[in-house]
C-alpha positions as CSV (number, residue, x, y, z in Angstrom):
1,M,-20.0,-106.5,-1.2
2,G,-18.9,-107.2,-4.8
3,I,-15.3,-106.5,-5.8
4,T,-14.3,-105.6,-9.4
5,L,-11.1,-107.2,-10.6
6,Q,-9.1,-107.3,-13.9
7,Y,-8.2,-110.8,-15.1
8,A,-6.8,-111.5,-18.6
9,N,-8.3,-108.3,-20.0
10,A,-11.8,-109.3,-18.8
11,Q,-13.6,-107.3,-16.1
12,V,-15.1,-109.4,-13.4
13,R,-16.4,-108.9,-9.9
14,T,-16.3,-111.5,-7.1
15,E,-19.4,-112.7,-5.3
16,K,-19.7,-115.4,-2.7
17,D,-22.4,-117.7,-1.3
18,L,-22.3,-120.6,1.1
19,L,-20.3,-122.8,-1.3
20,G,-17.6,-120.2,-1.8
21,E,-16.5,-117.4,-4.2
22,K,-17.3,-117.0,-7.9
23,Q,-16.1,-114.5,-10.5
24,I,-19.0,-112.8,-12.3
25,P,-18.6,-110.8,-15.5
26,A,-18.6,-107.2,-14.4
27,D,-21.3,-106.2,-16.9
28,A,-23.7,-109.0,-15.8
29,Y,-26.7,-108.1,-13.8
30,Y,-27.0,-111.7,-12.5
31,G,-25.0,-112.9,-9.6
32,V,-23.3,-116.0,-8.0
33,Q,-26.3,-118.2,-7.7
34,T,-27.4,-117.6,-11.3
35,L,-23.8,-118.4,-12.4
36,R,-24.0,-121.7,-10.5
37,A,-27.2,-122.5,-12.2
38,L,-25.7,-121.7,-15.6
39,E,-22.9,-124.2,-14.8
40,N,-25.2,-126.9,-13.4
41,F,-28.2,-126.9,-15.7
42,Q,-27.1,-126.7,-19.3
43,V,-29.9,-128.9,-20.5
44,S,-32.4,-127.7,-23.0
45,G,-30.9,-124.4,-24.1
46,V,-34.3,-122.8,-23.5
47,K,-33.8,-120.0,-21.1
48,T,-36.3,-118.1,-18.9
49,N,-36.2,-115.2,-21.3
50,F,-37.5,-117.4,-24.1
51,Y,-40.9,-116.5,-22.8
52,P,-41.1,-112.7,-22.3
53,D,-44.3,-113.0,-20.2
54,Y,-42.5,-115.3,-17.8
55,V,-39.8,-112.7,-17.2
56,K,-42.4,-110.0,-16.9
57,A,-44.2,-112.2,-14.3
58,Y,-41.2,-112.3,-12.1
59,A,-40.9,-108.5,-12.2
60,I,-44.7,-108.3,-11.3
61,V,-44.3,-110.7,-8.4
62,K,-41.3,-108.9,-7.0
63,L,-42.9,-105.5,-7.4
64,A,-46.0,-106.6,-5.6
65,A,-43.9,-108.2,-2.8
66,A,-41.8,-105.1,-2.4
67,R,-44.8,-102.8,-2.2
68,A,-46.5,-105.2,0.3
69,N,-43.5,-105.2,2.4
70,G,-43.5,-101.4,2.2
71,E,-47.1,-101.3,3.4
72,V,-46.4,-103.4,6.4
73,G,-43.4,-101.2,7.3
74,R,-40.7,-103.6,6.6
75,M,-39.2,-102.3,3.4
76,K,-37.3,-99.0,3.5
77,K,-38.6,-96.3,1.2
78,D,-35.4,-95.6,-0.7
79,R,-35.0,-99.3,-1.4
80,L,-38.6,-99.7,-2.4
81,A,-38.3,-96.8,-4.8
82,A,-35.3,-98.3,-6.5
83,I,-36.8,-101.8,-6.6
84,E,-40.0,-100.4,-8.1
85,K,-38.0,-98.7,-10.9
86,A,-36.1,-101.9,-11.6
87,C,-39.2,-104.0,-11.8
88,Q,-40.9,-101.5,-14.1
89,A,-37.9,-101.6,-16.4
90,V,-38.1,-105.4,-16.7
91,M,-41.9,-105.2,-17.1
92,D,-41.3,-102.7,-20.0
93,G,-39.1,-105.3,-21.7
94,K,-35.6,-104.2,-20.6
95,Y,-32.9,-106.4,-19.2
96,H,-34.6,-109.7,-20.4
97,D,-31.2,-110.9,-21.7
98,Q,-30.1,-111.3,-18.1
99,F,-32.8,-114.0,-17.3
100,L,-30.7,-116.9,-18.3
101,T,-31.4,-120.0,-16.2
102,D,-32.4,-123.1,-18.2
103,L,-36.1,-123.9,-17.8
104,Y,-35.2,-127.4,-16.7
105,Q,-33.5,-127.2,-13.3
106,G,-33.4,-129.0,-10.0
107,G,-34.2,-127.2,-6.7
108,A,-37.9,-126.5,-7.4
109,G,-37.2,-123.3,-9.2
110,T,-34.6,-121.8,-6.7
111,S,-32.3,-120.9,-9.5
112,A,-35.0,-119.0,-11.5
113,N,-36.0,-117.1,-8.4
114,M,-32.5,-116.1,-7.5
115,N,-31.8,-115.1,-11.1
116,A,-34.7,-112.7,-10.8
117,N,-33.6,-111.5,-7.3
118,E,-30.0,-110.9,-8.5
119,V,-30.9,-109.1,-11.7
120,L,-33.5,-106.9,-10.1
121,A,-31.1,-106.1,-7.2
122,N,-28.3,-105.0,-9.5
123,I,-30.6,-103.0,-11.7
124,A,-31.9,-101.2,-8.6
125,L,-28.4,-100.6,-7.4
126,E,-27.5,-98.9,-10.7
127,M,-30.6,-96.8,-10.5
128,M,-29.5,-95.7,-7.0
129,G,-26.1,-94.7,-8.4
130,K,-24.3,-97.7,-7.0
131,K,-22.3,-100.4,-8.6
132,K,-23.4,-103.9,-9.4
133,G,-22.6,-106.2,-6.5
134,E,-22.8,-103.5,-3.8
135,Y,-25.3,-105.5,-1.9
136,Q,-25.0,-103.6,1.3
137,Y,-27.4,-101.1,-0.3
138,I,-29.8,-103.6,-1.8
139,E,-29.4,-107.4,-1.3
140,P,-30.9,-110.1,-3.5
141,H,-32.0,-112.2,-0.5
142,D,-32.8,-109.6,2.2
143,D,-34.5,-107.1,-0.1
144,L,-35.7,-108.8,-3.3
145,N,-36.7,-112.0,-1.5
146,M,-38.0,-110.3,1.7
147,G,-40.7,-112.3,3.3
148,Q,-40.5,-114.8,0.4
149,S,-39.4,-118.2,-0.6
150,T,-38.9,-119.8,-4.0
151,N,-41.7,-122.0,-2.9
152,D,-44.2,-119.2,-3.1
153,V,-42.5,-116.9,-5.6
154,Y,-41.9,-119.6,-8.3
155,P,-45.5,-121.0,-8.6
156,T,-46.9,-117.5,-8.3
157,A,-44.7,-116.3,-11.2
158,I,-45.9,-119.2,-13.3
159,H,-49.5,-118.4,-12.4
160,I,-49.0,-114.8,-13.5
161,A,-47.1,-115.8,-16.7
162,L,-49.9,-118.2,-17.7
163,I,-52.6,-115.6,-17.0
164,L,-50.8,-113.0,-19.1
165,H,-50.4,-115.4,-22.0
166,N,-53.9,-116.8,-21.7
167,D,-55.3,-113.5,-22.8
168,K,-53.2,-113.6,-26.0
169,L,-54.1,-117.2,-26.6
170,I,-57.8,-116.6,-26.3
171,K,-57.6,-113.6,-28.6
172,E,-56.0,-115.8,-31.4
173,A,-58.5,-118.6,-30.7
174,K,-61.4,-116.1,-31.1
175,L,-60.0,-114.9,-34.4
176,L,-59.8,-118.5,-35.6
177,S,-63.3,-119.2,-34.5
178,Q,-64.5,-116.1,-36.4
179,S,-62.9,-117.4,-39.5
180,F,-64.8,-120.7,-39.3
181,H,-68.0,-118.8,-38.7
182,K,-67.3,-116.5,-41.6
183,K,-66.9,-119.6,-43.8
184,G,-70.1,-121.0,-42.3
185,D,-72.0,-117.9,-43.6
186,E,-70.3,-118.1,-47.0
187,F,-71.3,-121.8,-47.4
188,G,-74.7,-121.4,-45.9
189,K,-76.7,-122.5,-48.9
190,L,-74.5,-125.3,-50.2
191,L,-76.2,-128.7,-49.5
192,K,-74.0,-131.7,-48.7
193,M,-74.3,-135.1,-47.1
194,G,-73.5,-135.3,-43.5
195,R,-71.6,-138.4,-42.3
196,T,-71.6,-140.5,-39.2
197,E,-69.0,-143.3,-38.6
198,G,-67.7,-142.5,-42.1
199,Q,-71.0,-143.5,-43.7
200,D,-73.6,-141.4,-45.5
201,A,-76.0,-139.9,-42.9
202,V,-78.5,-137.1,-43.7
203,P,-78.2,-133.8,-45.6
204,M,-76.8,-130.6,-44.1
205,T,-75.1,-127.6,-45.4
206,L,-71.4,-127.0,-45.7
207,G,-72.1,-123.8,-43.8
208,Q,-73.6,-125.8,-40.8
209,E,-70.5,-127.9,-40.8
210,F,-68.1,-124.9,-40.6
211,H,-70.2,-123.1,-38.0
212,A,-70.0,-126.3,-36.0
213,F,-66.2,-126.1,-36.1
214,G,-66.4,-122.5,-34.9
215,Y,-68.7,-123.4,-32.0
216,Q,-66.4,-126.2,-30.9
217,I,-63.6,-123.6,-30.7
218,D,-65.9,-121.3,-28.8
219,A,-66.5,-124.0,-26.2
220,A,-62.8,-124.6,-25.9
221,I,-62.3,-120.8,-25.3
222,E,-64.8,-120.8,-22.6
223,A,-63.0,-123.7,-20.9
224,L,-59.8,-121.7,-21.0
225,R,-61.5,-118.7,-19.4
226,K,-63.0,-120.8,-16.6
227,S,-59.7,-122.7,-15.9
228,E,-57.9,-119.4,-15.6
229,E,-59.8,-118.7,-12.5
230,Y,-57.9,-121.5,-10.7
231,L,-54.7,-119.5,-11.4
232,Y,-56.1,-116.4,-9.6
233,E,-55.5,-118.1,-6.2
234,V,-51.8,-117.7,-5.2
235,N,-49.7,-118.8,-2.3
236,M,-47.6,-115.6,-1.8
237,G,-46.9,-115.3,1.9
238,A,-46.6,-119.1,2.3
239,T,-42.8,-118.9,2.3
240,A,-41.2,-122.3,2.7
241,I,-44.1,-124.7,3.3
242,G,-47.2,-122.5,3.9
243,T,-46.7,-121.5,7.5
244,G,-45.6,-118.0,6.6
245,L,-42.3,-118.1,8.5
246,T,-40.2,-114.9,7.9
247,A,-43.2,-113.1,6.4
248,T,-44.7,-110.1,8.2
249,P,-48.4,-110.5,9.3
250,G,-50.7,-108.9,6.7
251,Y,-48.1,-109.2,4.0
252,A,-49.7,-112.1,2.2
253,E,-53.0,-110.3,1.7
254,K,-51.4,-107.0,0.7
255,C,-49.2,-108.9,-1.8
256,S,-52.2,-110.5,-3.5
257,A,-53.9,-107.1,-3.6
258,Q,-50.9,-105.6,-5.3
259,L,-50.8,-108.5,-7.8
260,A,-54.5,-107.8,-8.6
261,K,-53.8,-104.1,-9.0
262,I,-50.8,-104.6,-11.3
263,T,-52.3,-107.4,-13.5
264,G,-56.0,-106.2,-13.5
265,K,-57.0,-109.7,-12.6
266,P,-58.8,-110.8,-9.4
267,I,-55.7,-112.4,-7.7
268,T,-56.4,-113.6,-4.2
269,T,-54.5,-115.3,-1.4
270,A,-55.2,-119.0,-1.1
271,K,-57.5,-120.1,1.7
272,D,-54.9,-122.5,3.0
273,L,-51.3,-121.7,2.2
274,I,-49.9,-125.2,3.1
275,S,-52.4,-126.8,0.7
276,A,-51.6,-124.3,-2.0
277,T,-47.9,-124.8,-1.7
278,S,-48.0,-128.6,-1.9
279,S,-50.8,-128.9,-4.5
280,M,-50.6,-128.4,-8.2
281,Q,-54.4,-128.4,-8.9
282,A,-54.4,-125.0,-10.6
283,F,-51.8,-126.2,-13.1
284,V,-53.7,-129.5,-13.7
285,M,-56.9,-127.7,-14.3
286,Y,-55.4,-125.1,-16.7
287,S,-53.4,-127.8,-18.5
288,S,-56.6,-129.8,-18.9
289,A,-58.3,-126.9,-20.7
290,M,-55.3,-126.6,-23.0
291,K,-55.6,-130.3,-23.7
292,N,-59.3,-129.7,-24.5
293,L,-58.3,-127.1,-27.0
294,A,-55.8,-129.5,-28.5
295,V,-58.4,-132.2,-28.9
296,T,-60.8,-129.8,-30.4
297,L,-58.4,-128.4,-33.0
298,S,-57.0,-131.8,-33.8
299,K,-60.4,-133.2,-34.6
300,I,-61.2,-130.2,-36.8
301,S,-57.8,-130.5,-38.5
302,S,-58.4,-134.2,-39.3
303,D,-61.9,-133.4,-40.5
304,L,-60.5,-130.8,-42.9
305,I,-57.9,-133.2,-44.2
306,F,-60.6,-135.8,-44.8
307,L,-63.0,-133.4,-46.6
308,A,-60.1,-132.3,-48.9
309,T,-58.9,-135.7,-49.8
310,G,-58.4,-136.2,-53.5
311,P,-58.5,-134.6,-55.9
312,R,-59.6,-137.6,-58.0
313,T,-59.9,-140.5,-55.5
314,G,-61.1,-138.9,-52.2
315,I,-64.0,-136.9,-50.8
316,F,-62.8,-133.6,-52.3
317,E,-65.7,-131.5,-51.0
318,I,-63.4,-128.6,-50.2
319,N,-60.2,-127.2,-51.4
320,L,-57.4,-126.2,-49.0
321,P,-55.0,-123.4,-50.1
322,A,-52.1,-124.9,-52.0
323,L,-49.0,-123.6,-50.1
324,Q,-46.1,-125.8,-51.4
325,P,-45.4,-128.8,-53.6
326,G,-46.2,-131.9,-51.7
327,S,-43.7,-134.4,-52.8
328,S,-40.1,-134.7,-53.9
329,I,-41.1,-137.6,-56.3
330,M,-44.8,-137.3,-57.2
331,P,-45.4,-134.3,-59.6
332,G,-48.5,-132.2,-59.0
333,K,-49.1,-133.5,-55.5
334,V,-50.2,-130.9,-52.9
335,N,-50.5,-131.8,-49.2
336,P,-52.8,-130.4,-46.5
337,V,-49.7,-129.0,-44.6
338,M,-51.5,-126.5,-42.3
339,P,-53.9,-129.0,-40.8
340,E,-51.0,-131.4,-40.5
341,L,-49.0,-128.8,-38.7
342,M,-51.9,-128.1,-36.3
343,N,-52.3,-131.7,-35.6
344,Q,-48.7,-132.0,-34.6
345,I,-49.0,-129.0,-32.2
346,C,-52.1,-130.6,-30.7
347,F,-50.3,-133.9,-30.2
348,K,-47.5,-132.1,-28.4
349,A,-49.9,-130.2,-26.2
350,I,-51.7,-133.5,-25.3
351,G,-48.3,-135.0,-24.4
352,N,-47.5,-131.9,-22.3
353,D,-50.7,-132.4,-20.4
354,V,-49.5,-135.9,-19.5
355,T,-46.3,-134.5,-18.3
356,V,-48.2,-132.0,-16.1
357,T,-50.2,-134.9,-14.7
358,F,-47.3,-137.0,-13.7
359,A,-45.2,-134.1,-12.3
360,S,-48.2,-132.9,-10.3
361,Q,-49.0,-136.2,-8.7
362,D,-45.4,-137.0,-7.8
363,G,-44.6,-134.0,-5.5
364,L,-43.7,-135.1,-2.0
365,L,-45.5,-133.7,1.1
366,Q,-45.3,-129.9,1.5
367,L,-43.6,-129.1,-1.8
368,N,-43.5,-130.3,-5.4
369,A,-40.0,-130.2,-6.7
370,Y,-41.2,-130.9,-10.3
371,E,-42.8,-127.5,-10.9
372,P,-40.1,-126.5,-13.4
373,V,-41.2,-129.2,-15.9
374,V,-44.8,-128.3,-15.3
375,A,-44.0,-124.7,-16.2
376,V,-42.0,-125.9,-19.3
377,A,-44.9,-128.1,-20.5
378,I,-47.7,-125.5,-20.1
379,M,-45.8,-122.5,-21.4
380,E,-44.7,-124.5,-24.4
381,S,-48.2,-125.5,-25.2
382,Q,-49.4,-121.9,-24.9
383,A,-46.6,-120.6,-27.1
384,L,-47.2,-123.3,-29.8
385,F,-50.9,-122.6,-30.0
386,Y,-50.3,-118.8,-30.0
387,K,-47.9,-119.0,-32.9
388,S,-49.7,-121.7,-34.9
389,M,-53.4,-120.6,-34.7
390,P,-52.8,-117.4,-36.8
391,L,-50.9,-119.5,-39.4
392,F,-53.7,-122.0,-39.5
393,R,-56.3,-119.2,-39.9
394,K,-54.5,-117.1,-42.5
395,N,-52.8,-119.8,-44.5
396,C,-55.7,-122.4,-44.4
397,I,-59.1,-121.5,-43.1
398,D,-59.5,-118.1,-44.8
399,G,-58.7,-119.6,-48.2
400,I,-60.9,-122.7,-48.2
401,T,-63.2,-123.0,-51.1
402,A,-66.1,-125.4,-51.8
403,N,-66.3,-127.9,-54.7
404,E,-70.0,-127.3,-55.4
405,K,-70.2,-129.8,-58.3
406,V,-68.8,-132.5,-56.0
407,L,-71.3,-131.6,-53.2
408,K,-74.2,-131.7,-55.7
409,Y,-73.1,-135.1,-57.1
410,Y,-72.9,-136.7,-53.7
411,M,-76.3,-135.3,-52.8
412,E,-78.0,-136.7,-55.8
413,R,-76.2,-140.1,-55.6
414,S,-76.4,-140.6,-51.8
415,V,-78.7,-143.2,-50.4
416,G,-78.8,-141.1,-47.2
417,I,-81.2,-138.6,-48.8
418,V,-84.0,-141.1,-48.3
419,T,-84.4,-140.2,-44.7
420,A,-85.7,-136.8,-45.8
421,L,-88.2,-138.6,-48.0
422,N,-89.8,-140.5,-45.1
423,P,-92.5,-137.9,-44.3
424,V,-93.4,-137.7,-48.0
425,L,-93.2,-141.3,-49.3
426,G,-93.3,-143.4,-46.1
427,Y,-90.6,-145.6,-44.6
428,E,-91.5,-148.7,-46.6
429,K,-91.2,-147.0,-50.0
430,T,-88.0,-145.2,-49.1
431,T,-86.5,-148.4,-47.8
432,E,-87.3,-150.0,-51.2
433,L,-85.7,-147.0,-53.0
434,A,-82.6,-147.3,-50.9
435,K,-82.3,-151.0,-51.6
436,E,-82.8,-150.5,-55.4
437,A,-80.3,-147.6,-55.5
438,L,-77.6,-149.8,-53.9
439,E,-78.3,-152.7,-56.2
440,T,-78.5,-150.7,-59.4
441,N,-75.8,-148.1,-58.5
442,K,-78.4,-145.4,-59.3
443,G,-79.0,-142.2,-57.4
444,I,-82.1,-141.8,-55.3
445,L,-83.3,-138.7,-57.2
446,E,-82.6,-140.6,-60.4
447,L,-85.0,-143.4,-59.3
448,I,-87.6,-140.9,-58.1
449,R,-87.7,-139.3,-61.5
450,E,-87.8,-142.6,-63.3
451,K,-90.7,-143.8,-61.1
452,K,-92.3,-140.3,-61.2
453,L,-92.8,-140.4,-57.5
454,L,-92.4,-136.7,-57.1
455,T,-92.7,-133.7,-59.4
456,E,-89.8,-131.4,-60.2
457,D,-91.4,-128.7,-58.1
458,Q,-91.6,-131.2,-55.2
459,I,-88.0,-132.2,-55.7
460,K,-86.9,-128.6,-55.8
461,K,-88.7,-127.8,-52.5
462,L,-87.3,-131.0,-51.0
463,L,-83.8,-130.0,-51.9
464,D,-84.1,-126.4,-50.6
465,P,-81.4,-126.1,-47.9
466,A,-83.8,-124.5,-45.4
467,T,-86.2,-127.4,-45.7
468,M,-83.5,-130.2,-46.0
469,T,-81.5,-129.1,-43.0
470,G,-84.1,-127.9,-40.6
471,Q,-82.9,-124.2,-40.7
472,Q,-86.5,-123.0,-41.4
473,K,-87.5,-124.1,-37.9
474,K,-85.1,-121.6,-36.3
């Protein structure tokens, strides 16, 4: 039972655990084990409540567990009712300021779990008309952690948090893809030279190029959707190592059913709880999909930077929106800051995937103690993409314009256009034209006109975007 005392004009209550007593601020909803974590793990300054979906996930897991325990006849109705109200309040965004443990922590997430247990217990106590710390009515371990262990609560909470945020991430990725496809429609009739290995290849439209960017993002979105399915399988009911010790028979399945009902996602109990408790495969798979998104967006960003190089000495086929002066010394310089920003986000996400890989492979036997850094890595990548993709879309992609004169100049000058002439002039003749163009620094069309190899009508038909790029075949 908590005792409220007055010391130096500061209201406190005393709580104890196996290591002894601690004085807790009287207005705090957390308890003694959270306070120890605050003393032990002042590391990153990034707290659980930095990610609202993560806090919400704990409330969802505890709500599902309490209801499951009620269904199997273990949880008293009055306590269940108070816990339900407490969990719903946190799910609604209240009390998040009490979830204070540093995301980096030893103990495989025990501090984060106990932070949730203590806060929810004290909220429930107040809702019952009791005082914080009066744990004889609702106890953080016996009630909020009933039939549970950090070893099943913690990974399940991370699963739920990632699932909740994945919906938001996919929504932003779809909007970004739509912006690229919109530009693809806008640039649909603008011919340009495609490039392979940095060299002139064959003609295409700028629209095809931008649609391709959109389709690459579409594929990355599909990978995110599929990888989310690995997160649906949870180990609730496993307790310490997967044997279910202290959990009531039937609780595990009922808990998963409650999680599915609350989240609207097809959450299920893992086929083997020992395997699910020791393995990090779900995190590895989802992180891989995040890395795939990072690789996709990074390549697109680098392509945009390349296409916008110039304005006088680069490719300069497109203009990126000018957002700010680009140099403290070079007047008039404007940099591609948004693709550069996106690249940095992508590099970080790729590095986070490496962290997930090492942390996942180094867990010993029946538990992986490095889950906290896995959670940090994946949630950071999610958050960075969620915040940066709308900036990339609004401040860059939506404002891109084409330099039509530059595109036309390259088309008329490029040797690569000879490939399109093969069916008309034959390989030998087009090879001669390519060689002469390179030797004389003349354009292919210029030589064709000089040699009167084609009429202007034939040239016009040849340069029709539909003919040149194969779109007429679709």
